[in-house]
PDB file of N, H, CA, C and O in Angstrom:
ATOM      1  N   UNK A   1       0.969  -1.114  -0.453  1.00  0.00           N
ATOM      2  CA  UNK A   1       0.158   0.256  -0.074  1.00  0.00           C
ATOM      3  C   UNK A   1       0.789   1.102   0.269  1.00  0.00           C
ATOM      4  O   UNK A   1       1.782   1.296   0.970  1.00  0.00           O
ATOM      5  N   UNK A   2      -0.093   1.779  -0.473  1.00  0.00           N
ATOM      6  H   UNK A   2      -0.900   1.621  -1.042  1.00  0.00           H
ATOM      7  CA  UNK A   2       1.075   3.838  -0.963  1.00  0.00           C
ATOM      8  C   UNK A   2       1.211   4.846   0.786  1.00  0.00           C
ATOM      9  O   UNK A   2       0.171   4.810   1.444  1.00  0.00           O
ATOM     10  N   UNK A   3       1.651   5.142   1.020  1.00  0.00           N
ATOM     11  H   UNK A   3       2.496   5.171   0.486  1.00  0.00           H
ATOM     12  CA  UNK A   3       1.593   6.090   1.537  1.00  0.00           C
ATOM     13  C   UNK A   3       1.241   7.312   1.227  1.00  0.00           C
ATOM     14  O   UNK A   3       2.038   8.158   0.820  1.00  0.00           O
ATOM     15  N   UNK A   4      -0.377   7.556   1.450  1.00  0.00           N
ATOM     16  H   UNK A   4      -1.024   6.869   1.780  1.00  0.00           H
ATOM     17  CA  UNK A   4      -1.723   8.678   1.641  1.00  0.00           C
ATOM     18  C   UNK A   4      -1.355   9.784   2.243  1.00  0.00           C
ATOM     19  O   UNK A   4      -1.017   9.877   3.424  1.00  0.00           O
ATOM     20  N   UNK A   5      -1.414  10.683   1.414  1.00  0.00           N
ATOM     21  H   UNK A   5      -1.688  10.607   0.455  1.00  0.00           H
ATOM     22  CA  UNK A   5      -1.469  12.463   2.170  1.00  0.00           C
ATOM     23  C   UNK A   5      -2.414  12.758   2.495  1.00  0.00           C
ATOM     24  O   UNK A   5      -3.143  13.076   1.555  1.00  0.00           O
ATOM     25  N   UNK A   6      -3.176  12.892   4.154  1.00  0.00           N
ATOM     26  H   UNK A   6      -2.583  12.634   4.917  1.00  0.00           H
ATOM     27  CA  UNK A   6      -4.788  12.733   4.712  1.00  0.00           C
ATOM     28  C   UNK A   6      -4.052  14.165   5.508  1.00  0.00           C
ATOM     29  O   UNK A   6      -3.069  14.905   5.469  1.00  0.00           O
ATOM     30  N   UNK A   7      -5.145  13.948   6.122  1.00  0.00           N
ATOM     31  H   UNK A   7      -5.944  13.347   6.154  1.00  0.00           H
ATOM     32  CA  UNK A   7      -5.726  15.186   6.655  1.00  0.00           C
ATOM     33  C   UNK A   7      -4.760  14.952   9.058  1.00  0.00           C
ATOM     34  O   UNK A   7      -4.883  14.053   9.889  1.00  0.00           O
ATOM     35  N   UNK A   8      -3.990  16.308   9.083  1.00  0.00           N
ATOM     36  H   UNK A   8      -3.889  17.038   8.408  1.00  0.00           H
ATOM     37  CA  UNK A   8      -2.619  16.164   9.996  1.00  0.00           C
ATOM     38  C   UNK A   8      -1.304  15.173   9.483  1.00  0.00           C
ATOM     39  O   UNK A   8      -0.564  14.749  10.371  1.00  0.00           O
ATOM     40  N   UNK A   9      -1.050  14.851   8.237  1.00  0.00           N
ATOM     41  H   UNK A   9      -1.651  15.195   7.516  1.00  0.00           H
ATOM     42  CA  UNK A   9       0.341  14.272   7.864  1.00  0.00           C
ATOM     43  C   UNK A   9       0.220  13.145   7.055  1.00  0.00           C
ATOM     44  O   UNK A   9       0.329  13.693   5.958  1.00  0.00           O
ATOM     45  N   UNK A  10       0.034  11.659   6.749  1.00  0.00           N
ATOM     46  H   UNK A  10      -0.055  11.213   7.640  1.00  0.00           H
ATOM     47  CA  UNK A  10       0.807  11.072   5.826  1.00  0.00           C
ATOM     48  C   UNK A  10       0.590   9.975   6.862  1.00  0.00           C
ATOM     49  O   UNK A  10       0.859  10.121   8.055  1.00  0.00           O
ATOM     50  N   UNK A  11       0.061   8.816   6.301  1.00  0.00           N
ATOM     51  H   UNK A  11      -0.157   8.697   5.333  1.00  0.00           H
ATOM     52  CA  UNK A  11      -0.383   7.481   6.900  1.00  0.00           C
ATOM     53  C   UNK A  11      -0.013   6.130   5.163  1.00  0.00           C
ATOM     54  O   UNK A  11      -0.074   6.428   3.970  1.00  0.00           O
ATOM     55  N   UNK A  12       0.267   5.019   5.683  1.00  0.00           N
ATOM     56  H   UNK A  12       0.316   4.777   6.652  1.00  0.00           H
ATOM     57  CA  UNK A  12       1.247   3.818   5.338  1.00  0.00           C
ATOM     58  C   UNK A  12      -0.392   3.722   5.223  1.00  0.00           C
ATOM     59  O   UNK A  12      -0.974   4.300   6.141  1.00  0.00           O
ATOM     60  N   UNK A  13      -1.356   2.987   4.093  1.00  0.00           N
ATOM     61  H   UNK A  13      -0.883   2.518   3.347  1.00  0.00           H
ATOM     62  CA  UNK A  13      -1.924   2.088   4.166  1.00  0.00           C
ATOM     63  C   UNK A  13      -3.635   3.277   3.649  1.00  0.00           C
ATOM     64  O   UNK A  13      -3.759   4.398   3.156  1.00  0.00           O
ATOM     65  N   UNK A  14      -4.394   2.440   4.020  1.00  0.00           N
ATOM     66  H   UNK A  14      -4.292   1.529   4.420  1.00  0.00           H
ATOM     67  CA  UNK A  14      -5.418   3.237   4.528  1.00  0.00           C
ATOM     68  C   UNK A  14      -6.235   3.219   6.307  1.00  0.00           C
ATOM     69  O   UNK A  14      -7.238   3.846   6.648  1.00  0.00           O
ATOM     70  N   UNK A  15      -5.592   2.514   6.949  1.00  0.00           N
ATOM     71  H   UNK A  15      -4.777   2.005   6.673  1.00  0.00           H
ATOM     72  CA  UNK A  15      -6.570   2.743   7.996  1.00  0.00           C
ATOM     73  C   UNK A  15      -5.099   3.059   9.430  1.00  0.00           C
ATOM     74  O   UNK A  15      -4.207   2.757   8.638  1.00  0.00           O
ATOM     75  N   UNK A  16      -4.574   3.279  10.301  1.00  0.00           N
ATOM     76  H   UNK A  16      -5.299   3.525  10.944  1.00  0.00           H
ATOM     77  CA  UNK A  16      -3.502   3.523  11.247  1.00  0.00           C
ATOM     78  C   UNK A  16      -2.929   4.757  11.767  1.00  0.00           C
ATOM     79  O   UNK A  16      -3.763   5.660  11.688  1.00  0.00           O
ATOM     80  N   UNK A  17      -1.980   5.086  12.198  1.00  0.00           N
ATOM     81  H   UNK A  17      -1.303   4.353  12.262  1.00  0.00           H
ATOM     82  CA  UNK A  17      -1.323   6.070  13.276  1.00  0.00           C
ATOM     83  C   UNK A  17      -1.569   7.589  11.483  1.00  0.00           C
ATOM     84  O   UNK A  17      -2.143   7.526  10.396  1.00  0.00           O
ATOM     85  N   UNK A  18      -0.966   8.368  12.011  1.00  0.00           N
ATOM     86  H   UNK A  18      -0.499   8.419  12.894  1.00  0.00           H
ATOM     87  CA  UNK A  18      -0.844   8.802  11.672  1.00  0.00           C
ATOM     88  C   UNK A  18       0.585   9.911  11.378  1.00  0.00           C
ATOM     89  O   UNK A  18       0.488  10.713  12.307  1.00  0.00           O
ATOM     90  N   UNK A  19       1.112  10.081  11.022  1.00  0.00           N
ATOM     91  H   UNK A  19       1.191   9.429  10.268  1.00  0.00           H
ATOM     92  CA  UNK A  19       2.612  10.684  11.635  1.00  0.00           C
ATOM     93  C   UNK A  19       3.128  12.091  10.282  1.00  0.00           C
ATOM     94  O   UNK A  19       2.835  12.168   9.089  1.00  0.00           O
ATOM     95  N   UNK A  20       3.870  12.895  11.061  1.00  0.00           N
ATOM     96  H   UNK A  20       4.107  12.832  12.030  1.00  0.00           H
ATOM     97  CA  UNK A  20       3.546  13.718  10.433  1.00  0.00           C
ATOM     98  C   UNK A  20       4.704  14.006   9.252  1.00  0.00           C
ATOM     99  O   UNK A  20       4.450  14.610   8.211  1.00  0.00           O
ATOM    100  N   UNK A  21       5.725  13.587   9.523  1.00  0.00           N
ATOM    101  H   UNK A  21       5.932  13.096  10.370  1.00  0.00           H
ATOM    102  CA  UNK A  21       6.912  13.317   8.273  1.00  0.00           C
ATOM    103  C   UNK A  21       6.490  12.117   7.506  1.00  0.00           C
ATOM    104  O   UNK A  21       5.791  11.151   7.812  1.00  0.00           O
ATOM    105  N   UNK A  22       6.912  12.346   6.775  1.00  0.00           N
ATOM    106  H   UNK A  22       7.480  13.131   6.526  1.00  0.00           H
ATOM    107  CA  UNK A  22       6.812  11.511   5.197  1.00  0.00           C
ATOM    108  C   UNK A  22       7.332  10.404   5.718  1.00  0.00           C
ATOM    109  O   UNK A  22       6.666   9.398   5.962  1.00  0.00           O
ATOM    110  N   UNK A  23       8.871  10.554   5.972  1.00  0.00           N
ATOM    111  H   UNK A  23       9.412  11.372   5.774  1.00  0.00           H
ATOM    112  CA  UNK A  23       9.603   9.251   5.737  1.00  0.00           C
ATOM    113  C   UNK A  23       8.817   8.296   7.123  1.00  0.00           C
ATOM    114  O   UNK A  23       8.902   7.068   7.092  1.00  0.00           O
ATOM    115  N   UNK A  24       8.203   8.879   8.089  1.00  0.00           N
ATOM    116  H   UNK A  24       8.134   9.876   8.115  1.00  0.00           H
ATOM    117  CA  UNK A  24       8.041   8.485   9.257  1.00  0.00           C
ATOM    118  C   UNK A  24       6.943   7.476   8.209  1.00  0.00           C
ATOM    119  O   UNK A  24       7.184   6.282   8.389  1.00  0.00           O
ATOM    120  N   UNK A  25       6.233   7.631   7.559  1.00  0.00           N
ATOM    121  H   UNK A  25       6.037   8.601   7.413  1.00  0.00           H
ATOM    122  CA  UNK A  25       4.934   6.718   7.124  1.00  0.00           C
ATOM    123  C   UNK A  25       6.038   5.699   6.208  1.00  0.00           C
ATOM    124  O   UNK A  25       6.117   4.525   6.569  1.00  0.00           O
ATOM    125  N   UNK A  26       6.595   6.006   5.430  1.00  0.00           N
ATOM    126  H   UNK A  26       6.531   6.960   5.137  1.00  0.00           H
ATOM    127  CA  UNK A  26       7.122   4.718   4.243  1.00  0.00           C
ATOM    128  C   UNK A  26       7.911   3.967   5.971  1.00  0.00           C
ATOM    129  O   UNK A  26       7.037   3.368   6.598  1.00  0.00           O
ATOM    130  N   UNK A  27       8.957   3.959   6.509  1.00  0.00           N
ATOM    131  H   UNK A  27       9.667   4.446   6.000  1.00  0.00           H
ATOM    132  CA  UNK A  27       9.375   2.907   7.225  1.00  0.00           C
ATOM    133  C   UNK A  27       8.413   2.097   8.429  1.00  0.00           C
ATOM    134  O   UNK A  27       8.569   1.031   9.024  1.00  0.00           O
ATOM    135  N   UNK A  28       7.221   3.284   8.472  1.00  0.00           N
ATOM    136  H   UNK A  28       7.095   4.150   7.988  1.00  0.00           H
ATOM    137  CA  UNK A  28       6.367   2.050   8.936  1.00  0.00           C
ATOM    138  C   UNK A  28       5.626   1.251   7.744  1.00  0.00           C
ATOM    139  O   UNK A  28       4.768   0.447   8.109  1.00  0.00           O
ATOM    140  N   UNK A  29       5.764   1.329   6.932  1.00  0.00           N
ATOM    141  H   UNK A  29       6.461   1.982   6.635  1.00  0.00           H
ATOM    142  CA  UNK A  29       5.629   0.468   5.656  1.00  0.00           C
ATOM    143  C   UNK A  29       6.680  -0.997   5.175  1.00  0.00           C
ATOM    144  O   UNK A  29       6.697  -2.022   4.494  1.00  0.00           O
ATOM    145  N   UNK A  30       7.403  -0.220   6.044  1.00  0.00           N
ATOM    146  H   UNK A  30       7.389   0.613   6.597  1.00  0.00           H
ATOM    147  CA  UNK A  30       8.932  -1.345   4.682  1.00  0.00           C
ATOM    148  C   UNK A  30       9.232  -2.112   6.604  1.00  0.00           C
ATOM    149  O   UNK A  30      10.283  -2.740   6.729  1.00  0.00           O
ATOM    150  N   UNK A  31       8.283  -1.993   7.925  1.00  0.00           N
ATOM    151  H   UNK A  31       7.429  -1.482   7.823  1.00  0.00           H
ATOM    152  CA  UNK A  31       8.334  -2.057   8.698  1.00  0.00           C
ATOM    153  C   UNK A  31       7.331  -3.766   8.588  1.00  0.00           C
ATOM    154  O   UNK A  31       7.409  -4.932   8.975  1.00  0.00           O
ATOM    155  N   UNK A  32       6.782  -3.200   8.090  1.00  0.00           N
ATOM    156  H   UNK A  32       6.718  -2.253   7.776  1.00  0.00           H
ATOM    157  CA  UNK A  32       5.000  -3.815   8.133  1.00  0.00           C
ATOM    158  C   UNK A  32       5.352  -5.484   6.876  1.00  0.00           C
ATOM    159  O   UNK A  32       5.001  -6.664   6.855  1.00  0.00           O
ATOM    160  N   UNK A  33       6.256  -4.526   6.000  1.00  0.00           N
ATOM    161  H   UNK A  33       6.541  -3.567   6.017  1.00  0.00           H
ATOM    162  CA  UNK A  33       6.865  -5.769   4.856  1.00  0.00           C
ATOM    163  C   UNK A  33       7.564  -7.070   5.195  1.00  0.00           C
ATOM    164  O   UNK A  33       7.384  -8.239   4.855  1.00  0.00           O
ATOM    165  N   UNK A  34       8.721  -6.239   6.256  1.00  0.00           N
ATOM    166  H   UNK A  34       8.868  -5.289   6.532  1.00  0.00           H
ATOM    167  CA  UNK A  34       9.419  -7.371   6.550  1.00  0.00           C
ATOM    168  C   UNK A  34       8.978  -7.962   7.672  1.00  0.00           C
ATOM    169  O   UNK A  34       9.602  -9.022   7.731  1.00  0.00           O
ATOM    170  N   UNK A  35       8.026  -7.856   8.896  1.00  0.00           N
ATOM    171  H   UNK A  35       7.519  -6.996   8.849  1.00  0.00           H
ATOM    172  CA  UNK A  35       7.808  -8.787   9.349  1.00  0.00           C
ATOM    173  C   UNK A  35       6.454  -9.474   8.663  1.00  0.00           C
ATOM    174  O   UNK A  35       5.717 -10.256   9.263  1.00  0.00           O
ATOM    175  N   UNK A  36       6.293  -9.086   7.456  1.00  0.00           N
ATOM    176  H   UNK A  36       6.892  -8.451   6.968  1.00  0.00           H
ATOM    177  CA  UNK A  36       5.322 -10.291   6.841  1.00  0.00           C
ATOM    178  C   UNK A  36       6.116 -11.371   6.022  1.00  0.00           C
ATOM    179  O   UNK A  36       5.556 -12.392   5.622  1.00  0.00           O
ATOM    180  N   UNK A  37       7.656 -11.063   5.752  1.00  0.00           N
ATOM    181  H   UNK A  37       8.110 -10.234   6.077  1.00  0.00           H
ATOM    182  CA  UNK A  37       8.377 -11.462   4.805  1.00  0.00           C
ATOM    183  C   UNK A  37       8.908 -12.738   6.239  1.00  0.00           C
ATOM    184  O   UNK A  37       9.243 -13.879   5.921  1.00  0.00           O
ATOM    185  N   UNK A  38       8.895 -12.281   7.749  1.00  0.00           N
ATOM    186  H   UNK A  38       8.623 -11.355   8.008  1.00  0.00           H
ATOM    187  CA  UNK A  38       9.921 -13.057   9.148  1.00  0.00           C
ATOM    188  C   UNK A  38       8.505 -14.038   8.775  1.00  0.00           C
ATOM    189  O   UNK A  38       8.701 -15.238   8.964  1.00  0.00           O
ATOM    190  N   UNK A  39       7.868 -13.867   8.545  1.00  0.00           N
ATOM    191  H   UNK A  39       7.709 -12.892   8.392  1.00  0.00           H
ATOM    192  CA  UNK A  39       6.214 -14.525   8.802  1.00  0.00           C
ATOM    193  C   UNK A  39       6.615 -15.540   8.236  1.00  0.00           C
ATOM    194  O   UNK A  39       7.200 -16.577   8.548  1.00  0.00           O
ATOM    195  N   UNK A  40       6.142 -15.004   7.213  1.00  0.00           N
ATOM    196  H   UNK A  40       5.667 -14.162   6.960  1.00  0.00           H
ATOM    197  CA  UNK A  40       6.707 -16.102   5.672  1.00  0.00           C
ATOM    198  C   UNK A  40       7.290 -17.273   6.016  1.00  0.00           C
ATOM    199  O   UNK A  40       6.827 -18.408   5.906  1.00  0.00           O
ATOM    200  N   UNK A  41       8.069 -17.012   6.330  1.00  0.00           N
ATOM    201  H   UNK A  41       8.445 -16.090   6.420  1.00  0.00           H
ATOM    202  CA  UNK A  41       9.808 -17.892   6.582  1.00  0.00           C
ATOM    203  C   UNK A  41       9.427 -18.220   7.609  1.00  0.00           C
ATOM    204  O   UNK A  41      10.301 -17.749   8.336  1.00  0.00           O
ATOM    205  N   UNK A  42       8.541 -18.837   8.420  1.00  0.00           N
ATOM    206  H   UNK A  42       7.831 -19.219   7.829  1.00  0.00           H
ATOM    207  CA  UNK A  42       8.473 -19.618   9.773  1.00  0.00           C
ATOM    208  C   UNK A  42       8.277 -20.936   9.153  1.00  0.00           C
ATOM    209  O   UNK A  42       7.827 -20.978   8.009  1.00  0.00           O
ATOM    210  N   UNK A  43       8.556 -21.979   9.761  1.00  0.00           N
ATOM    211  H   UNK A  43       8.922 -21.945  10.691  1.00  0.00           H
ATOM    212  CA  UNK A  43       7.769 -23.706  10.094  1.00  0.00           C
ATOM    213  C   UNK A  43       7.298 -23.695  11.145  1.00  0.00           C
ATOM    214  O   UNK A  43       7.651 -23.188  12.210  1.00  0.00           O
ATOM    215  N   UNK A  44       5.977 -24.617  10.669  1.00  0.00           N
ATOM    216  H   UNK A  44       5.691 -25.029   9.804  1.00  0.00           H
ATOM    217  CA  UNK A  44       5.180 -24.949  11.286  1.00  0.00           C
ATOM    218  C   UNK A  44       5.001 -26.336  12.179  1.00  0.00           C
ATOM    219  O   UNK A  44       3.975 -26.521  12.834  1.00  0.00           O
TER     220      UNK A  44
END
């Protein structure tokens, strides 16, 4: 999901925390993707 400009700043995706700086929203997106990759490699 892309970073969206919303009232009060920027947000990654359609819901969640609103950041004042775009860079912070981008970091949030990177963390989400890293978490998804980590969960996908887990053995059951």
